[in-house]
N, C-alpha and C positions, 0 to 999 in steps of 0.2 A: 085336199089339204084342210078343208073346212071341218072335217071330222077328226083332226089330229089331236092327240093328247096335249101337245104343247100349246095349241090355240085355246083349248078349253080351260087349261090351268091358268094361262096368262090372263084370260078374260075375267075369271073369278078373283085372282089376286089383285089385279088392277082396280076392279070395282070396289074392293074392300079398302085398298090403300088411298084411293082418291078422296075418301071421306076425311082423312087426317093429313096433316102436313108432315109427311115422313122425312123429307130432306132436312127440314129445320130441326126435327128431333134428333136426327143422326148427328147433325153439326153440334147440337147442344151436348150430346153425349161425348163427342170427340174432344171438345174444348175442356170439358170437365175432366176427362181422362188425362189430357196433357198437363193440366194444372197439378193434378195429384202426382203424376210421374215426375214433374220438376221438383216438387217438394221432397220426394224420396231421393232423387239424385243429389240435391244439395246436401241432404243429411249424410248420404253415403260418401260424398266428396270430402266432407269434414272428417268423417270417420277414417277414410283411407289415408289422409295426410298424417293423422295422429299415429295410426298403426304402422304406416310405412317407416316412420322414424323409430318406433319401438322395435320393429323387426330388423333394423339395420345391423345392430351389434350381434344378436344371435345368429343371423344369417352369415355374417362375416366369420363367426366362430364355428359355423355349421352345428349350432346347438339345436338339434331337432326337437328336444323336449320343450324348450322355451318357445320355439316357433309354433309348436303344436298348441301350447297353452294360449298364446296370443290369438291364434287362429280360432280357437274355441270361443274366446271372448268376443271376437268379431262376429262369428256366425250367430251369436245370440242377440245381436243388435237389431231390433226393428224388423224390417221386411227382408233382411238378408237371410238366404236359405243355404248358401254354399260359399266357402272360401277356399282358394287355392294359392299356395305360396311355392314358387319355384326358384331354385338357385340357377344362376346364369350358366354354371358349369355342368348342371344336370345331376349333381351329387345329392341334392336335397329337393324333395317334391312332397309337400304336405297338403292334404286336402281334407276339409271338414264340411259336412253336409247335414242338413236337417230336412231334406226333401223326403216326403213320404213316398213309398213305393207306388202308391196309386196316382201320384201327380204325373200328368202328361202334358202340362202346359209349357209355354215357352219361357225361357229364362233370359234375362238381360244381364250382360256382363259389363262390369266397370273395372278397369285395371289401372294400376299405378306402379311406376318403377321404384325400387328400393335402393336408395343412394346412401353410401357410407363414406364419411369423410376420413380418409386415411392420411398418412404423412405425405404421400405422393399426390394428394388431391382427392376429389370425389371419385368413387368407384361405383359403377352400376353392378349391384350384386345379383339382382333378379327382379321379380315382380310379384305383386299381390293382386289377385283378382277376386271380386265378390260378385255374387249372382243374386238376383231377386226376381220374383215372378213378374212377367210382363202384365201391366194393368189393362184390363178390358174397358169397354166403354162405360160399364157400370161401376167400376172399382172406385172412382173418385167422386161419387155422388154424395151430396149432403142430405140431411133429413128431409128438408122441404122439397128437394129435388126428387127424392125417392117417392114422396107422395104423388108428385106430378107424374112420375114415371109409372107408378102403379096404375093410375087412371089410364095412362096411354097404353100400358100393357094389356089392360082389359079390352081396350078397343082393338088392339092388334090381335089378341087371342080370338076375338070374335071373328075377325077377318080370316085369320089363318085356320080357325076351326072350320069355317065354311070351305076354305081351299082344301083342307085335308079330307073333308068328306068327298069332295069331287075327285081329289087325287087318289083316294082309296079305291074308288071304283074304276078309274081309268088308267092309273099308273101302278099303284102298289100291288094290286092283286096279280097282274101279269108278271111283275118283277119278282114277287114271292115265288111264283111257280118256276120262274127262271132260276132263282136262287136255289130252290129245292132240287132242281135237276142238276145244277152244278155241284151241290153238296153231295147228292147221291153218287154222282160220278167220282167225286173225290174219295168218299168213304168206301164205296163198293168196288171201285176200280173199273166198272163197266160204264159205257157211254149211255146216259139217260137223255130223253127228249122232253121238250116243253109242250104240255097239252094246252095250247092257247091259240085261238083263232080270232082275228079281228081285222078290220080293214084300215087300221091306223098304224103308227110307227111301232107300237108294241107287237102288233101282229106280224109285221115284217121282221122285227127283231127276233121273235120266237122262231120264225121260219128260217132265218139265217143261222140262228143258233143250232137248230136241228140239222141243217146241212153241214155245219162245221163239225158237229159231233160225229156225223157219219164219215166224214173225210178223215178226222183224227183217229177214229177207230181203225180205219184201213191202214193209216200210216203207222199206228202203234203195232199192228200185226207185222208189218214189214220190219220195223225197228227191232222187235223182239226176235224175229228170225235172224236178222243181221247180227244182233248181239250174241245170240246162241252160236252162230257160225264162227264169230270172232273168238268167243270163249273156247270153243272146241279147237280152233287153230292154235290159240295161245297155249292150251294145255297139252295138245297132242304133238306139238313141235318137239323133236328130240333135242332140246337145248334148255339150259337153265335160264329161263326168262324171269325178269322181275321188273317192277316199276316203283319209282320213288316220287314223293311229292317235293314241294319246294323246301321242306325242312328235313329232307333226306330220310323220311319215314317210308317204310315199305307199304305200298298200297295194293300190290298184287304180286303173286308168284305163280309160276306154272307148276303143273303136276311133276314134271321132270325135275324141276328145281327142288321140290320137296323130297322126291325120291333120292336124289343125289346127296342132299344135306342131312336128311333124317328128321327134319322139323315137320310139324303139322301147321297147316295154314293159319289156324286161329292163334297160334303162339307167336307168329312172326308178323302178322299184319298189324301195322301201327308202330312196330319197333323201329328204332333208328338203325339203319344198315351198318353204320360204323361200329355199333356195339357187337356185331358179329365178326368183326375183323380183329386180328391180334393187335395188341398195343404197339408193337414195333412198326406196323405198317398203317396204323389208323390215321396218324397225322398226314401221311403221304396221300391217302385216299381223300381226306377232307380237304386238304389244300388243293389237290388237283381238280376236285369237283367244283370247288368255288372258283377256280381260275379258268377252267375250260368249259365251254358249252357242250362240246362233244367229247366226253371223257373216254380215255383209253389208259388203263392203269393195271398193274399186276400187284396183288396184295395176298396176304395169307388169311384165309377164311376158316373160322372154327365151326365144325359141324356139331350136331347135337351130341354125338358120342365122344366128343373131345378131340377127335383127330383133326389135323390141320391140312387144308388143301391150298396149294398155290393156284390162284385163279386169275385169269385175264378178264377184265371187265371192260366191255365196250358199250357206251351209252349213246343214244340218239334222242334228241328232244322231240317229243310229239307235239308240243305246243308251249308257249310261254307268254306270260302277261306281266303286269306290274306286280301282282301278288300271287301269281300262279305259275307253276312250272311243272310240266308233265314230261316224263321220260320213260323210255323203254330201254332196258339194258339186257345184255346177254352175258352170262358168266360161264367161262370155259375152264375146265380143270386142266391146268398145265403143270401139275405136280411132277409128272414123269419128265416132261420137257425141261422144267427148271432143274430137276436133279441131274438130268443129262448135261445141261449147260454148266452146272456147278462141277460135275465130273470133268467135263472138257476143260474148264478153266483151271481146275487143279492139275490136270494132266499137262496143260500148257505151261504151268509155272513150276512143275515138279519133275525131278529127275526120276525116270522110270526104274532105274537100277537100285539106287540107294534110298529113294523116298525123300531126299532133301530137296530144297528149292533148286531150280536150275538158274541159269544166268538171268533169264527174263524175270523170274520171280524174285531173285535176289536184288536186282536193280530196283524193282518196285518197293521191296521191303526196306532197302537202304535209305530211301528218302524218308519213309515213315520213322525209321529208327533215329535218324538225325533230328527230325522234328520232335520226337519223344525225348531225346537227350537234351535238346534246348529247353523244352518245357520243364524237365526235371532238374535242370541245372547240372547235368552230368556230361562226361566225355564219352566218346565212342571209339573203341579200337577196332580196326579192320585188319584181320590176319589173312594174308594171301598164302595158301599152302600149295606147294608143288612137290609131288613125289619124285624121289631120285631113283633112277634105274627102272622105272615102271615100264618103259618101252621095251627094255630087255626082257622083262617077264612076259609081256605080250608076245614078243617075237620068238622066245625060246620055250615058254611053257604054255603058250596058247592064250587066246582072249578069254576063254572060260575061266582059267586060273586067275587072270587079271581082274575079271569081274568079281570073282569070289573074294579076292584080296580087298577090293574096294568096299564091298558089302561088310566084310569083317572090320575094316578100318572105321567105317561109319558107326558100326555098333560099339566099338571101343571108344570112339570120340564122343558119342552121345552120353556116355557115363560121366563125362567131365563138363557137360554143358548145363548152365543154369536155365531156369524157365525163361528168363529175359534174353538169353543169347539166341543167336540165329546162325545156322550153318547152311551152306549151299555148295553144290557141285557145279562149278562153272563150265566144266567140259573136260573130257579125258581124265587126267590125273590132277586137275587143278580144283582146289577147294577154297572157300572163303568163309570166315567166321567173324561175326559181329559181337563185340563184348561191351555193353554199356556199363559204366562204373564212374565213381567219383574220381578215382585215380586209374584211368584206363591203361596207362603204360605198365603200372605194377600188375594189374590184372592180366594184361597181355603176356607179360614175361612168365607169370605163373602158368598160364595156359600153354605157352610154348614148352615149358618143362613137362607138363602133362602130355603134350603131343609127343615129345621125345620119348617118354616112358611107354607110349603106345607101341612103338616100333622095337622095343627091347625083346619082345616075344615074336618069333617068326610067324608069319601068316600061314605057312605050310613048310614042310621039310625043304630046306635049301631055298626058301623064299624070304629073303631079308630085304626090308625096305627102310628107307629113311625119308626125311622131308626137309625141304628148304622153305623157310617161313619168312615172309616180309610183313612188317608191322607199320601201320600209319595210324595216327591219332587225330580224331576230330575234336576240337577245331584247331589244334596246334599245327598240324601239317597240311590240312586241307579245309576249304570252306564249303565245298559242294560234294555231293555223293560221287559224281564221276571222278573228281579230283582225288577223293579219298581212296577209291578203288585203284586208280592209276598209280598213286604213290606207294600203296602197299605192294602192287605188282612190281614197281621199280625196285623196291627194297628186296623183294624175293629174288629178282634176277641178279641183284648185287650179291646176294648170298650164294647164288648158283656160281657166279664167276669167282667168288672167293673160296670155293671148295665144297659147297653144298652141305647138307646135313647140319642144320642149325637155324637160328633166327637172326634177323637183321632189322633194326629199327631204322626207319627212313631218316635221312638227313639231307640238307640242301645240296651237299656235294654231289648227290646222285643226280640232281637236276643238271648240274654241269656236265656230268658224264653222259646223261641222256641227250643233252644238246650236242655234245661232241659226237656221240654216236649218230644222231640225226644228221649232223653235218657230214660225217663220213659217208652215211648212206646216200645223201644228196650228191656227194662227190663221186660215189660209185656210179650212180645213175647218169650224172653228167659225163663222167669218163667214158661210159659205154656209148653215149650219144655222140660226144664230140671227139672220140678216139684219143683219150688221154692215157690209156693203158699201153704199156710197152713190155716186151719180153726181154729182160736182161739175161745174159748168159754167164755162167761161171764155169771155167774149164775144169775138167777132171783129168788128173795126170797119172801116168804110170810111175809108181814109186821107184822102179828100176829104170832110171834114165830120165824121168820126169817129162816124157813126151806126152802131148795132149792126146787122150784117148776119146774124150767126149765132152759134152757140155750139159750142165743142168740149167733148164729154163726156170727163171725166177720172175714172178710178177712184180711189176712196179707201176705206180700211178704217178705220172708226171703232171702235177697241177700247174696251170699256166701262171699262177701268182705264187703259190707256195712251194713249187718245185717238187722234188721226189718226196713222197709221203711214206711213213713207216708201213711196211707191208703187213705186219702181224695184225694190226687193228683192222685194216681193210679186209683181210681174209676172214677174220672173225665175224665182222658185220655182214660180209657177203654171204657167209654160210648161214647166219641167223636169218637173213632175209631171202635165202634161196636164190640170190643173184650170182652165186659162185659158179653156177653152170654157164651163164652168159659170159662172165669174166674169164672162166677157164677156156671156153671156146675161142675167145679172142686171143688169149695168150698162146694157146696151142697152135692156132693158125699162124700167128706172127713168128713163133719160135721155129716152126717147120720152114717157113719162108726164109728165116735167118740162116737155118742150117743149109738150105739150098745155096745161099750166097757164099757161106763158108766153104762149101764143098768145091767151089771153083778154085780155091787156093790149093796150091800144090801140097800134097801130103795130107790133106784134110778130107779126102774122098771117103775114107772108111770111119771117120769119127761118128759117134752116136749122139743122140739127143735124149736126155732124161727129162720127162715132163711129170710134175706132181699133179695128182688127181685127188680132189676132195671126195668123200663118200657120196655126196649128193650128185657128183658128176657121172656116177655109174648108172646110167640109164640105158635102155635097150638101143637107143640110136647112136651111142658112143662109138662102137666099132665101125659102123658105116661112115660116120663123120670123120674119124681118124683116117680111114682108108681113102676118103675123098681128098683130104688135105695132102697126104703123102703122094697120092697119084697125081694131083695137080702140079706138084713141084718135083716130081721124079725122084723121090726118096725111097730107098729100099726099106721095107717094113722092119727088117732086123736092125736097122739103125735107130729105131725108135724104142726107147725104154720107158715103160709105164711105171712110175713110182707110186706105190701105195703104202699106206700106214696100217698099223694094227686096228685103227678105228674102222677101216674099210672091211677088215676080215673078221673082227671079233664076234659079230653077230651071226656069222656063218650063213648069210642070206643066200638062198639058192639062186636068186636073180643075179646078185653080184658075182657069185661063183661062175655062173654061166657066161657073164660078160667078160670076166677075166680069162676064162678058158677060150672064148671066141677071139679075144685080142691075141692070146698066145698062139692060137691056130692060124691067125692071119700072118703071124711072123714077128710080131713085136715081142720084146723081152720084158720080163716082169722083175722089178726091183722092190725089195722090202725095205722101206725107209725107217730110220730111228729104231733099228733092231736092238732088242735087249731091254727096252724101257717099259714094255707092257707086262701083262699078266702071264701070258702063255705063248710067247713069241716062237719058241722052238716047235710047237705043234704046227705052226703055219708052214714050215718047210716040208712037212709031210703031206699036208692037205691041199696045198696050192702049188701051181707050176712056177716056182720062183727061180730066177736065173742069177740075180745079183742081190747080195746082202750089204746094206749100208749101216755101218756101226755108228751109233749116236755119238755126237761130239762130246757128251758128258763123259764117256769112257775115254775118249782121246785126251781130254784135259787131265784125267785122273791117273794116266800111266806114269807121269812124272810128278805126282803129288808129293808134297813134303812129308806126309804121313806114310810111313813104311807099310803099314797094314793096308791102307787104301790103295797105295801104289801097287802092292803085290797082288791084291785081289783083282784090281782092274786089269792088270796084265794077264792074269790067269783066265779071266772071263774072255778077254779079246782073243787070246790064243785058243781057248776052247771053241769059241764061235767060229774062228777061222778054220780050225781043223775040221769041225763038223760041216761047214759050208763047202770046203774043198772036196770032202768025201762025197758030198751030194752034188758035185760039179757046179757049184755056185761061185761066182766071182765075189770078192770081198772088197768093199770100199770104206775107207775111214773118212769121217766128216770132221770139219773144224780144225784141221792141222794148221798151227800158227807158228811153230818153232822148228828149227832144224833138228833139235833133240827128239821132238815128237815124231818127226819124219823118219829118222834113223831107227828109232825103237820100233815103230810100226813095220818098217821094211824088214827089220830083223825077225819080227814075229811072223813074217810070211804074207802080209796083206798085199793085195794086188795093186790097188789104186787109192788115191787120196785126193781130197779137195779142201781148200781153205785159203786163208789170207796169205799163208806162206808162199803159195804158188800164184794165185790169181784172185782178185776180187770180182764180184759180179759186175759186169760191164754192159753198157749199151752195145747192141750188135754192131753198129757202125764203128764205134771206138775199138771193139774187139777185132773186127776185120782189119782195121787200119794197123793195129799193133801186130797182128799175125803176119800181115804182109810186110811190115817193117822188119820183123824178126827174120822172115824168110829171105829178105834182101840182104840182111846183115850176114846170115849164114852163107849165102851165095858169094858175097864179096870175100868172106874169110877163106872160103875154099878156093 
């Protein structure tokens, strides 16, 4: 350690400084500097007080020009070299400086708050800060002190000159060689070594430096190899890779990214990535990247040639700091996938046949249309359109013809729709139309007239259609989308019940009818569960002698509180809800059981039972079910008469024809009910195995009508039907006979049987059996 540079330099400096009283001199300089600094601070404090008051009003008014002028005045005062005025809200920031570029000394800051007296009291508007160069030890010296210092400096220079000479040989020279090696390494890029050998610290430093250079050279080679390998992986990976900095600027892109987008690397490095995204998705990208550390977002990317790609961007952070954010992102072209999703979405909400919205799409649009109507201060009409007789076209002309008619209908309809209107096919032959307007009801009625005109031209030869339209208006009739659609549907069904082919505006009375219908439906279900249904019987008599030939089974619902309910509404609702099959099975079983009880009465063994069947009851299981019932009660099949109406036969359904034929083969007889009221009733006598013809009660009432023309035509019709029926070996029954005159007239015309209130009313089976037994007893006593 005796030969160390530190010991030699220390010995030379200490020998020189011991000649002078260095500590006292330093203290002297310090006190002098403190005195000068205090004088400057006092001057600046007075200056700040005055200028803070002067700045209050301009800062309150955000008068930047006045603030700038005052700041310029302040910066010209004495030792002040810089002034900063800042507004509390950050809207105003004025800075004035006279600091030369070469100045690298320390600045001392003195600040003061700017207070403005407002009506509400003092307000702190901001602050003024001034800067002046920090005083050194020599800055505050007076003239006589300078003379003294000069003498002292000469002495110090002598001491330090001696120290420098020694330092030059033992410290500076090896350090210069070390510096030269470092500079050569920096400029040339290769690792240079220090040519210096000694047995002191400088020698050991040179040796350590040379070893460090050797090690760094080896590590640099490894790093270059690793970097080259990482770059190759980055560029050769078949994916669009890119990296962004903390300001979303592109810092690197892979070769595959450039190939896919068409850009060159120099043109995109440093650009903000959001600039390459379409404006419609740019905000989405920016917001998601700021909100999420690991970004996953789909945006539209604009390539160099102008084409747009849907890309999925997945980002992972490689590192993050307070002011540094590194990321690696992969960009995947999902244009085809996005297009496929869009197609699937359109297909999901679009009717494939007509191109209109389907029910799902319509319900989504309906909410938007209501919101748009509210925003525009408009009303919204919803038209529920249901085609009349469309099922007949499908059944008789084929589904292809039905589809063709629907497509043609939509094409005609589109010609009457405004751009703001929306149409949808809800399913089958049901359509819905939305019409926004100031007076939606008026617009809806005009549209209904246009819809009616659509059907004036046939859709094909013998293909005539019409439509029943229900109208509901938002917000007059409904407050929600679901309610609007429901009430337009109710209005349409009301028109269907009133005769079809026209339009019906919703009114609150429909709600009452709907509630009544719902109540009837609930009663039907409860009646099936709790056995409220009963099979009433009305006797059918021989017009020659008035003996009972058979009975017609009639459905009745005996409510525990309301009693017997009107059957017509119950049957209508049961058919609409498809519960008529269950109701019919109950009535059929009970009626057959009642016939078995009546058969025990003397003279009633050969009477028959007529059962009415709805078109919905003709299902493949009907013959087997009827056979099981008659077999269970020991009834001969020929005593069962299956009554059918024109509604069952008019579609000429092969399945129904097969079931009717099967029932006839089993032994049951077939009766055609309400004969003469349909379109082509006479043709059914030829096409179906009919045994009994029942003439509708409307003809019965008309045979004694006060109008001679009506009376004569009715009698001619009945006589013609009777003659034709007898020639085809069919029995004829007249319905609705209520007077003796009607009975005599019908008997004279040759009719076989009759039924009506003149003979017997529909009765509960127990009451009927009791009356029959009482009549039998009376006849026995009379004989």
